[in-house]
C-alpha positions, 0 to 999 in steps of 0.5 A: 490518452491525450495528456492534455485532457482536462480532470473531467474528460479523464475521468469519463474515460474511466468508465471501464476499469480493470482491478488486478487482485481479488484479495482484500484491498484489491476487492475493496477498492473495486468496490469503492469505484463501483460505489463511487461511479453509481454515487455520481450517476454513472451507470456505464461504469464497470469495474471488472476484478481479475482473479486467480481463483475460479472460485473467487471470481464465480462468487463475485459474479453470482453472489456479489460477495468475497467472504474470504477477504471481506465477510459480510460485504456486499459488492455493488452489482457494476463489479464482476470479475474473471480469471482470465486477465486479458479479459479484465484489461480489455478496453479498461482505461484505468487499471488498478493493480493490488497484487503482492509486491514480490510477485508484481513484476512477473505478473506485470510481465505475463499481462503488458501486452493486454494493458491498452496503449495510455491507460492509467495504471494505479499502484495500491501496493506497499512495498520494495521489490527485494533484490532490485529496491525499486518501489512499486512504481518504478517496477510498473514503469519499467515493464509496462513502459509507461510514462510517469504521467500515466502513472498514479500511486494510492496510499493512506490509512486504508485498512481494506476492511474498514473501508468495505464496511463505509466506514469515512476514510480519507487517503491520497492518490499522488501523480506526477501529473496533477490532472491525472492524480485529480481524475483518479481522485474523482473516480474513486470519490465514493460517499465513505471514501475521500481522496486528497491528492499530491504530485509527491509519489517518492514520499507518498509510496515510502510512507506506505513502504516503511510504516509496514516495518514500524508496525512489525516494531509495535506488534512485537512490542505488543507480543512482548507485553510492552505498554503505550509508552513504548509503542508511541516511543516507536511509532514516533521514532519511526516517523522520524527515520521514514522521513529521513529515508523519504527525504533522501530520495526526493520526498517532501516533509509536508507529505510525511506529516499527511495521511500517507506519512503520519496517518497511514502510520498510525492506523497500521500501527494501532489497528488490529486488523493491520497485517504487519502489527499482527505479524509483529506480534507473533514474532515478539510471542517468539514465533519465527519468520516461517512461522509466522508466514504459516499462522498468516493467511495474508500477505504482511508486505513488511516482512519481505520489505524490510531487508530492502528498506534497510538495504536502500537506506544503506545506500543512501546513508540513511540511519534507520534503527528501528528497521535495521532492529526489526530485520535483525529478529527476523532474520534470527540474528537476535531475540524481541528482547534483545531488540528492545535492549539495542535500541535503548543502548543506542547513544545519547543525541538530539531529537532534532535532525543533525543539520539543525544541531550545533 
């Protein structure tokens, strides 16, 4: 793709779109892209979803549904599916990745040769890779050998089922090249889905990563029967530690106050549809991490990303007490009841950042 191409011409190239991942968010985003194309009268655009399970691909193609993840939701006719990733990627100028964070690198190695040269790759994932502490954009650039200008991330208050139901939602598309962010946003601008653009890729990603850990903490409070004061305190201080980490990695303060920071945090911590809040609630009720995994039908990324977040923070010298407490609960080092005592027993300090205190 010519990097000097304007947003309108770039968007015209996006008529062949591949979505890798047929879970709730991947299928929902395929619907968004399909509906967006129809809304702008582009009947030549087509979205192909790569599904691991043959039954899922057959259902999407035959029934235009994916009831395992999106019950009672009809997919547009310009969305189809295949179990062959190379087939999905053939000719696709826009590639959407909705794969569990911890299996992304392995999956990309299998399909990298099928990605079209110059394609724009968009990450929907919200996690850090265990063992490397790499953000998903970093994993993508390493494995696909693409330039930052050809990469975008989507984040925000994106509870998949609500979007699939066409409940009005705003989100953020971030890319180092603003024209790429604009083109992707235009391609995903459906009547019920409003993308904003941003060039703060690190900040947008980190907001989406750490909010999962904070949602686990809020869920733990739920499981223990704590009230709204407790949960509001965790959310607010969770935003503070998210912001500290994001700023240390080059993120911008205004990003943390926006849709991919505060917006995503509030949605994930307050909605019963949130997988991470649900996982936290089960922990708060006394289940172990393994028991939570058995009870969950979908991946709660915060469970796997939390140790990587804490490790990254330690490397940067960033204090993240809520994240530290959540990791201790996950690893069985403390009980949920002890988590509360640990957080409340910390030394008193100003609410302002240390650099602002006197």
